[in-house]
N, C-alpha and C positions, 0 to 999 in steps of 0.2 A: 579503371581497369576494364578490359573487354569482357571478362567473364562474370562481372557482377550480375546477380540475378535479383529479381523481386522475391519477396517472401513467399516460399512455397505454399503457405496457407492461403495466399491470394492468387496464386498462379492459375487456378482453375476458374477464376471469376473475372477474366479479362473482359473489357467492354465488348458487347456484341454489336453495338451500333456504331455510328460514325461521330467522331468528335466535331463539335461546332466551332472549334477554335483553329481548324487547320488552315483557313485562308484569311486570317485576320490581316487587314491592310498594313498594320504596323509591322515593320521589319522587312518590307520589300524594298531592298536597298538598290541604289544605282549599280553596285557591283554585281548583283544577281541579274539585272537587265543586261549589263555588259557581257557577263559570262554566257547568258542565253544567246546574245547576238553572235558571239564567237562560235558557239556550237552550231547555231543556225547556218552560218556562212560555211561551215565545214560539212554540213549535212545536206543542205538544200539552199538555193535552187540548183537544179541540174542543168543540162545543156540544151533543154528543149527550146529556149529562146533563139538559139543559134542555128539558123537553117543550113549552115555549111558544115555542121557536124563538129563544132568546137567542143572543147572539154573544159571542166572547171580548172581554175588556176592551179589548184593543188594536185590535179591529175596530170599536169604536164610532165614531160620526162626529160631528165638530164642524163645523157649517156645510157638511155634505156631504162633508167630507174625513176619511177614516179616520185615527184617531190613529196607526196604524202608520206612515203616510207622513210624519207630523210627526217621528216617531222616526227614520225613514230620513233625513230632512233633517238631523237632528242628527248622524247617522252620517257623512253627506257632509262636514260641517264637520270632524268628527274625522279623517276620511280625509285631508283637506287638511292638517290640523295634524300628523298622525302621519307624513305622507309625508316630511317633512324631519327627523323625530326619530330614526327607526330605521335609515334608510339601507338598507332592504330593497328591492331592485328586483324587484317582484312580476312585472312583465312579463318580465324576463330569466329568472326561474326557471320561469315558465309556458312560455317558449320552449324551455327545456331539456326539458320534458316534451311539447313539440310541441302545446301547447294555445293559445298566444297568437295565432298566425296565424288560427286558426279563430274565436276570439273576436272578432278584428278584422274578419273577414269578416262575422260576425253583426251587428256594430255598423254597418258600412257599409250593409248591406242594410236595417237598421232605420232609419237616417237617411233613406235614399232613400224607404222606405215612409212615413215620417212626413211628409216634404215632400210626397209625393203625396197623403197624407190631408188635409193642410192645404189644398192646391189644390182638392181635391174637396169641401172643407168638411164633412168627416166629423163626425158627431155624437159619436163616441167615439174620438178619435185616440190615446188613451193606454191603452186597456183591454187591448190585446193584448201589450204589451211592458213595462209599468211594473215588473214584478218583475225584468226584466233589469237595470233601474237599481238595484233592491234588491241584486241579486247584485254589481253592479259597485262599489257603495259599501261593502258589508259586508265583502267579502274583504280589502281593504287595512287596514281597521280591525282585523279579527280577526288578520291577519298581524302588524300592529304590536304588538298586545297579546300574542300568543303567542311572538314571536321572542325567543329567549334564555331563556325561562322553563323551569323544570324541571317534569317531570310531564305535558307536553303529550300524550305518548303514551297517557295515561289518559283524555283528554278524551272521545273517542268511546266507549270502553267504559263510562265513568261515565254518559254520556248515555244509552246503551242500557240500562243498569241502571235508570235513572230512567224510561225508556219502559216497562220491564217493570213498574214500580210503577203507572204509569197503566193499563197493560193489566190488572193485578190489580184496580184500581178498577172498570174497565168490566166485568170478569168478575163481581165482587161485586155490582154493580148489576144485572147480568143474572140472577144467581142469586136476587136479591131480587124479581124480577118485572119489572125494567126492560128497556131495550133497544129494538130496532126490529123491525118486522115485514117480512119479505121472502118473498113468495109463500106466505104462511100459516105461515112458520117464524119463530119468535122468535129473533133473533140479538142478541148484545151490542153490536154496532157496525156501522153501514152506511157511514159516511163513508170514502170511498176514500183521501183524503189522510192521515187519521189512521192508517188501516190500513197505508198505505205506510210510515209511521214505525215501525209494529210490525214490518214486514218488515225494515227496516233494523236495528232493535234485536235481533231474533232472529238475523239474519245475523252481526252483529258479535260478539254474545256467544257464538254457536256457534263462530266463528273463533277467539276467544280461548281457548275450551275445547279446541278441536282442536289448536291450535298454542301451547299455554300454556307458560310458563316454569316450571321446577321450583320457582323461588323465590316464586311467587305464593302468598300466604297462603291457607289453607283457607277463611277467612271471605270473602275476596274471590271465590274460586272458587265458593263457595256462592251469592253474589249473582249471579254470572254465570249459574249454572245456573238459578236461580229466574227470572231475567229471560228467558233463552232459552225456557223452558217457557211462561211466561205470555204472552210476545209471540207465540210460535208457536200457542198454543192460541187466542188471540184471533183470529188470522188464520184458522185452520181453522173456528172457530165463526161467522165472519162470513158464510159462505155466498156469498162473492163469487168468481166464477170467475177473474177477472183477478188478484185478490190471491193466490189459491191458486197460480196459475201463476207469479206474481212470486216468491213465497217458494221454491217448488220449484226454479225456475231458478237463483236465487241460491245456494241450498245445494248443488245439484248442481255448480255451477261451483266452489264452495269445495272440495268433495270431490275433483273431478277435479284441481284444482291441487295439492291435498294429496297425492294419489296419485302425480302426476307428480314431485313433489319428494321423495317417499318420507318425508314427515313425519307421515303418519298410520299408527299402529301397528294391528295386528289388534285389540287390546283396545279402542283408542279407536274404531275403526270399528264394532265390535260394540256398544259402549256408545251410540254415536250412533244406530245402527239400532234398538236397544231403546228408546231415548228417543223416537224418531220414532213407533214402533209404539204406545207407551204414550199419547202425545199424540193420535194419530189414533184410538185406541180410545176415549178419553174423548169426542172429538168425535162419533164414530159413536153412542155410547150416548146422548149429550145430544140429538142432533138426530134420530137414527133412521136405520137402514141404508137403508131404502127412499128417503127423501128425499135422502140422500147419493148413492145410486146414480143416481137420476134427474138430480140436479144435475150429476154427472160426465158423464152421457150427453149433457147439453145442450151440452158443448163441441163436439159435432158440429153444424155450422151447419144441417144438414138434419134434425136430430132434431125430433120433434114431441111435446112434452110441456109440462106447465105451467111448467117451469123454463126452457124454451127460447123462451118467448113473445117475447122481445126480439131474438132472433137475426136475423130477417128485417129488422127496423128498423135494426139496426146495420150489416148488409151494405148495405142501400139508402142509409143515411146516407153511407157511403163512395162509393156510386155517384153520389149527387147532388153531392158535393163534387168528384169527378173531372170531372163535367160542367162545373162552374164553372171549374175549373183549365184545362180544355181550351180554354176560350174565350180565355184569356190566360196561357199557360204561363210566360211570362218574368216578368211582374210579379205574377201571381196576382190575387186579388180585392182585396187591400189591407187594411190594418189599420183597425179600427173600422167595418168594413162587414159587412152581413148579406146573405143571398141567399135567394130563394124556392126552396122545395124542390118536387120533383116526385114522387119515389118514397116519401117519408115525410110527405106532407102531412097525413095523419091523426094522426101523432105530433107534428110541429111544422111548421106551414106556412112558417115563417121560421127560419133557422138562422144562428148566429154562429160555430159551431165544428163540428168533425167528430171522431168517435171514432177518430181515427188521428193521433197527434201529428206524424208525418212529413208526412202530407198537410196537416195544419193549418199547419205551417211553410211549405209551398209555397203554400197558399191565402192566407196573410196576408203573406208576405214574398217570394214569388216563388221561382224555381228556385235563385237564389244563396242565398237564405235557407235553403232545404232543404239545400244543400251545406254551408253553415256549421253548421247544426244537427247534421248527421251527423258532420262533421269534429270539432266541439268535443267531442261526447260520446265519440267514438272515442278522441280524444287523452286525454281525462280517464280513461277506462277503462284505457288503456295505462299512463298515469302512475301510477295508483293500484295497479295490479297489480305494476308494476315496483318501486315503493316497498315494497309489501307483501311481495314475495318477499325483499327484502333485510333488512327490519327489522320491519315492523309488520303483524301480522295484522289489526288493525282497518282499516287502509287496504286490505288485500287484500279484506276483506269488503265495504268500500265500493265497490271496483272491481267486485266480483261483483254487488252490488246495482244499480249504475248500468248494468252490462251486461244484467242481467235486465230492468231497466226498459225497455231498448230493444226487447225482445221484447214486453213488455206495451204499449209505445207503439203497436203495430199496432192495438190495440183500445181505447185510452184517449185521453182528451182532452189538451189542452195542459197539461203539468205546471206550466208557469210561470204558470198562473192562480192557483196556491197560494203565498201568501207563506210558509206554514210550510215547504213543501218547498224553496222557494228559499233560505230562511235556513239550512236544514240543508245544502243544497248549498254555500253560502258557507263554512260551518264546515269541511266536508270538504276543500274546496279550500285553505282556510287551513292546515289541518294538513298537507296535501300539500306546500304551499309552504314550510313551516317544517321540521318533522321529516322528512317524506318526502324533500324536496330534499337535506337533509344526508345522509340514509341512502344516497342513490344517487349524488350528484354531489360532495358536499363532501370535501375532502381530509382533514378532521378528522372521521372518522366516529364517533369516540367521543362527540362532542357529541350525536349522535342517540341514543346509548344512555341518556343521562341526561336528554334533553329531555322 
């Protein structure tokens, strides 16, 4: 039963540290590697290897409809079929983590915005929210598949290891002369969505190494280490400021939580520091210290060098969007709508989105949509960290990544434009609802140890 609780007398004494049983090699089945491979192929790699601008196979269109959404329609059917098969009350479990109410607020505001778009006869009434539908139908399917299976705690680490393999492929392509050009610097990868997956992969593998179980096989630990280095190196060589900040914030959050729980030893801390210095040194040698220094200085919005050329446009982009929101702060601009720009007309005379995800939520879904957006992600972060502290370092890392993402959301666009990141978010929530819920709320916590 979903609402089974531990004895209230013990509910205030949940473990403050991290379990050493979370990554036992036993239970990492071929099915978890297979599922991780399927998820990896749907989320990464992107189209950066194709110099002619090709797209992923599932992004191709049939009669104008992406193949990916036909797959989502199939997932919706599976969600309906599975709903009565497993008996898992996803809503109740999300309520335990204080996430469900915010998701409901989000959907209410979406429905209101969609009705308004239909009455306005918007030309694009589905463009701003369709990946929310992807999230809604993918989570119950994943939960139904994962519930009761052994080895689920390996899913996110396995996925991160595979992301490390993709990162190595990008690095190899870069060493062979491929990649992208950014301000005259050749980088292995520019796509922010794919690089966000590298941040996730680096964070999860670092967490598993920091809070590893003694029983993890040396071979698996080696895979985690290779993936951590390759994902982190890809991020550093990307030359993307927001992605740098994303990774640093996530790893710093991990270290702080580790220190507070006294689970990081001096040797582990020194090893992590040495590894970070080594990876950073490689990046500096590959790109050049002068370019790195100027790129770092461009974090200052008032800095004037070749690497800060877009600073003014990004600041003015937010200014234009604030002006639009000020005209209708309750309902915002509405979904599927664009607006004429004033401050960035030389960059783009018409805009559909703004480089600030919070402001974009307000712009598209109104003030209640902004509240729902903030509440949903705060609840998700809280739930992931709570589960991670009890059992699962991979969920702890996921919580740190989602938390760091909210910092980067101040300067990045609407993340739910990306089906890749949306699918990954669905997988994270599904693992939280299955293994994470049992670790925190189930009376039989031993099930979380073997899940």
